[in-house]
LOVEX-787169 format. One record per atom (N, C-alpha, C, O, CB): residue in three letters; atom name; x, y, z. Coordinates in steps of 0.02 Angstrom, whole numbers, plus 50000, padded with zeros to 5 digits. Each point is the difference from the previous one (the first is absolute). Glycine has a CB too. Layout:
N
@code:ALA site:CA X:X Y:Y Z:Z
...
This chain:
52
@code:UNK site:N X:54676 Y:57268 Z:56546
@code:UNK site:CA X:49977 Y:50062 Z:49971
@code:UNK site:C X:50041 Y:50057 Z:50031
@code:UNK site:O X:50021 Y:49996 Z:50057
@code:UNK site:CB X:49862 Y:49956 Z:49924
@code:UNK site:N X:50128 Y:50100 Z:49980
@code:UNK site:CA X:50040 Y:50057 Z:50022
@code:UNK site:C X:49958 Y:50063 Z:50005
@code:UNK site:O X:49952 Y:50009 Z:49964
@code:UNK site:CB X:50149 Y:49939 Z:49984
@code:UNK site:N X:49920 Y:50095 Z:50098
@code:UNK site:CA X:49968 Y:50066 Z:50007
@code:UNK site:C X:50020 Y:50041 Z:49939
@code:UNK site:O X:50058 Y:50001 Z:49980
@code:UNK site:CB X:49944 Y:49993 Z:50149
@code:UNK site:N X:49950 Y:50040 Z:49843
@code:UNK site:CA X:50014 Y:50040 Z:49940
@code:UNK site:C X:50029 Y:50068 Z:50016
@code:UNK site:O X:50018 Y:50037 Z:49954
@code:UNK site:CB X:49890 Y:49903 Z:49989
@code:UNK site:N X:50096 Y:50078 Z:50121
@code:UNK site:CA X:50030 Y:50064 Z:50019
@code:UNK site:C X:50073 Y:49990 Z:50020
@code:UNK site:O X:50044 Y:50033 Z:49973
@code:UNK site:CB X:49843 Y:50009 Z:50065
@code:UNK site:N X:50126 Y:49913 Z:50011
@code:UNK site:CA X:50068 Y:49991 Z:50025
@code:UNK site:C X:50035 Y:49938 Z:49973
@code:UNK site:O X:50059 Y:49990 Z:50013
@code:UNK site:CB X:49905 Y:50068 Z:50090
@code:UNK site:N X:50001 Y:49901 Z:49859
@code:UNK site:CA X:50027 Y:49940 Z:49967
@code:UNK site:C X:50021 Y:49944 Z:50049
@code:UNK site:O X:50036 Y:49955 Z:49980
@code:UNK site:CB X:50001 Y:50120 Z:49929
@code:UNK site:N X:49941 Y:49929 Z:50155
@code:UNK site:CA X:50015 Y:49946 Z:50047
@code:UNK site:C X:49949 Y:49944 Z:49991
@code:UNK site:O X:49945 Y:50011 Z:49975
@code:UNK site:CB X:50105 Y:50072 Z:50107
@code:UNK site:N X:49969 Y:49857 Z:49939
@code:UNK site:CA X:49955 Y:49942 Z:49995
@code:UNK site:C X:49946 Y:50006 Z:50054
@code:UNK site:O X:50015 Y:50014 Z:50058
@code:UNK site:CB X:50078 Y:49914 Z:49896
@code:UNK site:N X:49845 Y:50062 Z:50026
@code:UNK site:CA X:49943 Y:50001 Z:50047
@code:UNK site:C X:49988 Y:49929 Z:50024
@code:UNK site:O X:49994 Y:49954 Z:49960
@code:UNK site:CB X:49955 Y:50147 Z:49982
@code:UNK site:N X:50046 Y:49891 Z:50124
@code:UNK site:CA X:49987 Y:49934 Z:50028
@code:UNK site:C X:49929 Y:49978 Z:49984
@code:UNK site:O X:49955 Y:50041 Z:49990
@code:UNK site:CB X:50128 Y:49981 Z:50102
@code:UNK site:N X:49907 Y:49912 Z:49906
@code:UNK site:CA X:49934 Y:49972 Z:49986
@code:UNK site:C X:49980 Y:49954 Z:50056
@code:UNK site:O X:50043 Y:49971 Z:50035
@code:UNK site:CB X:49977 Y:50038 Z:49842
@code:UNK site:N X:49914 Y:49983 Z:50133
@code:UNK site:CA X:49975 Y:49952 Z:50049
@code:UNK site:C X:50002 Y:49931 Z:49968
@code:UNK site:O X:50016 Y:49993 Z:49941
@code:UNK site:CB X:49910 Y:50095 Z:50114
@code:UNK site:N X:50056 Y:49861 Z:49984
@code:UNK site:CA X:50001 Y:49932 Z:49972
@code:UNK site:C X:49947 Y:49990 Z:49947
@code:UNK site:O X:50003 Y:49952 Z:49962
@code:UNK site:CB X:50041 Y:50008 Z:50146
@code:UNK site:N X:49907 Y:50085 Z:49888
@code:UNK site:CA X:49949 Y:49996 Z:49947
@code:UNK site:C X:50017 Y:50044 Z:49940
@code:UNK site:O X:49958 Y:50013 Z:49957
@code:UNK site:CB X:49957 Y:49964 Z:50132
@code:UNK site:N X:50148 Y:50046 Z:49908
@code:UNK site:CA X:50027 Y:50041 Z:49945
@code:UNK site:C X:49968 Y:50069 Z:49995
@code:UNK site:O X:49996 Y:50029 Z:49946
@code:UNK site:CB X:50026 Y:49865 Z:49994
@code:UNK site:N X:49954 Y:50133 Z:50117
@code:UNK site:CA X:49976 Y:50068 Z:50002
@code:UNK site:C X:50059 Y:50044 Z:50023
@code:UNK site:O X:50039 Y:49979 Z:50042
@code:UNK site:CB X:49840 Y:49985 Z:49983
@code:UNK site:N X:50127 Y:50096 Z:49947
@code:UNK site:CA X:50056 Y:50042 Z:50018
@code:UNK site:C X:49987 Y:50037 Z:50066
@code:UNK site:O X:49943 Y:50014 Z:50017
@code:UNK site:CB X:50084 Y:50000 Z:49861
@code:UNK site:N X:50027 Y:50000 Z:50158
@code:UNK site:CA X:49995 Y:50039 Z:50062
@code:UNK site:C X:50013 Y:50073 Z:49981
@code:UNK site:O X:50051 Y:50029 Z:50018
@code:UNK site:CB X:49988 Y:49873 Z:50055
@code:UNK site:N X:49915 Y:50126 Z:49892
@code:UNK site:CA X:50004 Y:50068 Z:49975
@code:UNK site:C X:49933 Y:50017 Z:49970
@code:UNK site:O X:49948 Y:49977 Z:50024
@code:UNK site:CB X:50177 Y:50015 Z:49953
@code:UNK site:N X:49874 Y:50048 Z:49971
@code:UNK site:CA X:49937 Y:50018 Z:49969
@code:UNK site:C X:50010 Y:50010 Z:49925
@code:UNK site:O X:50056 Y:50003 Z:49975
@code:UNK site:CB X:49905 Y:50049 Z:50132
@code:UNK site:N X:49984 Y:49954 Z:49859
@code:UNK site:CA X:49999 Y:50018 Z:49930
@code:UNK site:C X:49970 Y:50069 Z:49993
@code:UNK site:O X:49953 Y:50017 Z:50036
@code:UNK site:CB X:50038 Y:49861 Z:49928
@code:UNK site:N X:50035 Y:50161 Z:49989
@code:UNK site:CA X:49973 Y:50067 Z:49986
@code:UNK site:C X:49984 Y:50002 Z:49926
@code:UNK site:O X:50042 Y:49983 Z:49958
@code:UNK site:CB X:50024 Y:50072 Z:50136
@code:UNK site:N X:49872 Y:49965 Z:49889
@code:UNK site:CA X:49980 Y:50006 Z:49930
@code:UNK site:C X:50014 Y:50071 Z:49976
@code:UNK site:O X:49984 Y:50049 Z:50035
@code:UNK site:CB X:49928 Y:49862 Z:49980
@code:UNK site:N X:50116 Y:50095 Z:49925
@code:UNK site:CA X:50010 Y:50066 Z:49971
@code:UNK site:C X:49938 Y:50020 Z:49960
@code:UNK site:O X:49951 Y:49964 Z:50000
@code:UNK site:CB X:50175 Y:50018 Z:49996
@code:UNK site:N X:49877 Y:50073 Z:49969
@code:UNK site:CA X:49943 Y:50026 Z:49962
@code:UNK site:C X:49980 Y:49953 Z:49943
@code:UNK site:O X:49941 Y:49998 Z:49982
@code:UNK site:CB X:50095 Y:50118 Z:50046
@code:UNK site:N X:50011 Y:49847 Z:49945
@code:UNK site:CA X:49985 Y:49954 Z:49945
@code:UNK site:C X:49974 Y:49933 Z:50025
@code:UNK site:O X:49979 Y:49958 Z:49960
@code:UNK site:CB X:50109 Y:50097 Z:49974
@code:UNK site:N X:49912 Y:49933 Z:50132
@code:UNK site:CA X:49975 Y:49938 Z:50028
@code:UNK site:C X:50053 Y:49947 Z:50012
@code:UNK site:O X:49983 Y:49945 Z:50020
@code:UNK site:CB X:49913 Y:50081 Z:49925
@code:UNK site:N X:50168 Y:49991 Z:50043
@code:UNK site:CA X:50054 Y:49952 Z:50010
@code:UNK site:C X:50016 Y:49996 Z:50075
@code:UNK site:O X:50004 Y:50051 Z:50033
@code:UNK site:CB X:50042 Y:49972 Z:49851
@code:UNK site:N X:49964 Y:49916 Z:50141
@code:UNK site:CA X:50017 Y:49990 Z:50071
@code:UNK site:C X:50075 Y:50003 Z:50010
@code:UNK site:O X:50038 Y:49972 Z:49961
@code:UNK site:CB X:49859 Y:49957 Z:50054
@code:UNK site:N X:50124 Y:50106 Z:50037
@code:UNK site:CA X:50071 Y:50004 Z:50019
@code:UNK site:C X:50006 Y:49975 Z:50071
@code:UNK site:O X:49961 Y:50018 Z:50043
@code:UNK site:CB X:50059 Y:50081 Z:49879
@code:UNK site:N X:50030 Y:49859 Z:50091
@code:UNK site:CA X:50010 Y:49973 Z:50067
@code:UNK site:C X:50046 Y:50046 Z:50040
@code:UNK site:O X:50049 Y:50027 Z:49974
@code:UNK site:CB X:49935 Y:49856 Z:49982
@code:UNK site:N X:49998 Y:50126 Z:50108
@code:UNK site:CA X:50037 Y:50044 Z:50044
@code:UNK site:C X:50013 Y:49964 Z:50066
@code:UNK site:O X:49955 Y:49968 Z:50028
@code:UNK site:CB X:49993 Y:50135 Z:49918
@code:UNK site:N X:50114 Y:49901 Z:50079
@code:UNK site:CA X:50018 Y:49967 Z:50063
@code:UNK site:C X:49976 Y:50041 Z:50060
@code:UNK site:O X:49984 Y:50059 Z:49993
@code:UNK site:CB X:50117 Y:49890 Z:49951
@code:UNK site:N X:49895 Y:50020 Z:50115
@code:UNK site:CA X:49976 Y:50036 Z:50059
@code:UNK site:C X:50044 Y:50059 Z:50021
@code:UNK site:O X:49975 Y:50049 Z:50026
@code:UNK site:CB X:49977 Y:49844 Z:50011
@code:UNK site:N X:50114 Y:50103 Z:49951
@code:UNK site:CA X:50044 Y:50056 Z:50018
@code:UNK site:C X:49985 Y:50062 Z:49959
@code:UNK site:O X:49997 Y:50055 Z:50027
@code:UNK site:CB X:50091 Y:49863 Z:50005
@code:UNK site:N X:49902 Y:50074 Z:49903
@code:UNK site:CA X:49983 Y:50056 Z:49957
@code:UNK site:C X:49930 Y:50026 Z:50016
@code:UNK site:O X:49986 Y:50060 Z:49995
@code:UNK site:CB X:50088 Y:49894 Z:49915
@code:UNK site:N X:49883 Y:50001 Z:50110
@code:UNK site:CA X:49932 Y:50019 Z:50019
@code:UNK site:C X:50001 Y:50043 Z:50063
@code:UNK site:O X:49959 Y:50046 Z:50005
@code:UNK site:CB X:49998 Y:49848 Z:49943
@code:UNK site:N X:50089 Y:50093 Z:50098
@code:UNK site:CA X:50005 Y:50041 Z:50061
@code:UNK site:C X:50028 Y:50069 Z:49984
@code:UNK site:O X:49977 Y:50050 Z:50028
@code:UNK site:CB X:50040 Y:49846 Z:50040
@code:UNK site:N X:50032 Y:50107 Z:49887
@code:UNK site:CA X:50030 Y:50064 Z:49982
@code:UNK site:C X:49952 Y:50044 Z:49961
@code:UNK site:O X:49994 Y:50059 Z:50013
@code:UNK site:CB X:50118 Y:49886 Z:49985
@code:UNK site:N X:49854 Y:50025 Z:49953
@code:UNK site:CA X:49955 Y:50037 Z:49955
@code:UNK site:C X:49929 Y:49979 Z:50017
@code:UNK site:O X:49977 Y:49948 Z:49978
@code:UNK site:CB X:50111 Y:50058 Z:49929
@code:UNK site:N X:49877 Y:50035 Z:50131
@code:UNK site:CA X:49936 Y:49979 Z:50028
@code:UNK site:C X:49941 Y:50005 Z:49953
@code:UNK site:O X:49952 Y:49963 Z:50008
@code:UNK site:CB X:50093 Y:50071 Z:50099
@code:UNK site:N X:49956 Y:50011 Z:49844
@code:UNK site:CA X:49942 Y:50007 Z:49957
@code:UNK site:C X:50012 Y:49967 Z:49932
@code:UNK site:O X:50057 Y:49988 Z:49979
@code:UNK site:CB X:49914 Y:50119 Z:50079
@code:UNK site:N X:49975 Y:49878 Z:49908
@code:UNK site:CA X:50003 Y:49969 Z:49935
@code:UNK site:C X:50036 Y:50045 Z:49949
@code:UNK site:O X:50037 Y:49977 Z:49958
@code:UNK site:CB X:49857 Y:49960 Z:50068
@code:UNK site:N X:50093 Y:50128 Z:49979
@code:UNK site:CA X:50031 Y:50048 Z:49955
@code:UNK site:C X:50076 Y:50001 Z:50007
@code:UNK site:O X:50036 Y:50003 Z:49950
@code:UNK site:CB X:49859 Y:50066 Z:50055
@code:UNK site:N X:50130 Y:49928 Z:50057
@code:UNK site:CA X:50072 Y:49999 Z:50012
@code:UNK site:C X:50031 Y:49936 Z:49972
@code:UNK site:O X:50054 Y:50003 Z:49970
@code:UNK site:CB X:49930 Y:50067 Z:50133
@code:UNK site:N X:49982 Y:49874 Z:49906
@code:UNK site:CA X:50025 Y:49937 Z:49973
@code:UNK site:C X:50004 Y:50002 Z:49924
@code:UNK site:O X:50050 Y:49978 Z:49971
@code:UNK site:CB X:49901 Y:49962 Z:50128
@code:UNK site:N X:49998 Y:50085 Z:49869
@code:UNK site:CA X:49998 Y:50003 Z:49926
@code:UNK site:C X:50053 Y:50049 Z:49973
@code:UNK site:O X:50027 Y:49988 Z:49946
@code:UNK site:CB X:49851 Y:49984 Z:50057
@code:UNK site:N X:50137 Y:50081 Z:50034
@code:UNK site:CA X:50053 Y:50047 Z:49979
@code:UNK site:C X:50068 Y:49965 Z:49999
@code:UNK site:O X:50039 Y:50011 Z:49953
@code:UNK site:CB X:49896 Y:50085 Z:50096
@code:UNK site:N X:50079 Y:49862 Z:50000
@code:UNK site:CA X:50063 Y:49966 Z:50005
@code:UNK site:C X:50008 Y:49946 Z:49946
@code:UNK site:O X:50056 Y:49981 Z:49983
@code:UNK site:CB X:49944 Y:50042 Z:50139
@code:UNK site:N X:49945 Y:49951 Z:49852
@code:UNK site:CA X:50002 Y:49949 Z:49949
@code:UNK site:C X:50023 Y:50027 Z:49933
@code:UNK site:O X:50027 Y:49962 Z:49959
@code:UNK site:CB X:49883 Y:49979 Z:50101
@code:UNK site:N X:50080 Y:50123 Z:49928
@code:UNK site:CA X:50017 Y:50029 Z:49935
@code:UNK site:C X:50073 Y:50014 Z:49993
@code:UNK site:O X:50022 Y:50024 Z:49948
@code:UNK site:CB X:49868 Y:50026 Z:50047
């Protein structure tokens, strides 16, 4: 799976869970975000701005 902000590959655990997070937009669609982008952009609003 890839980060939707920086397009880097997100690592997964052996149970296929991502080492990052998902962010839901206003329409309810889930977007995957890597830990590096999560550190740079700390709030949900900042993350959603970068997705557009």
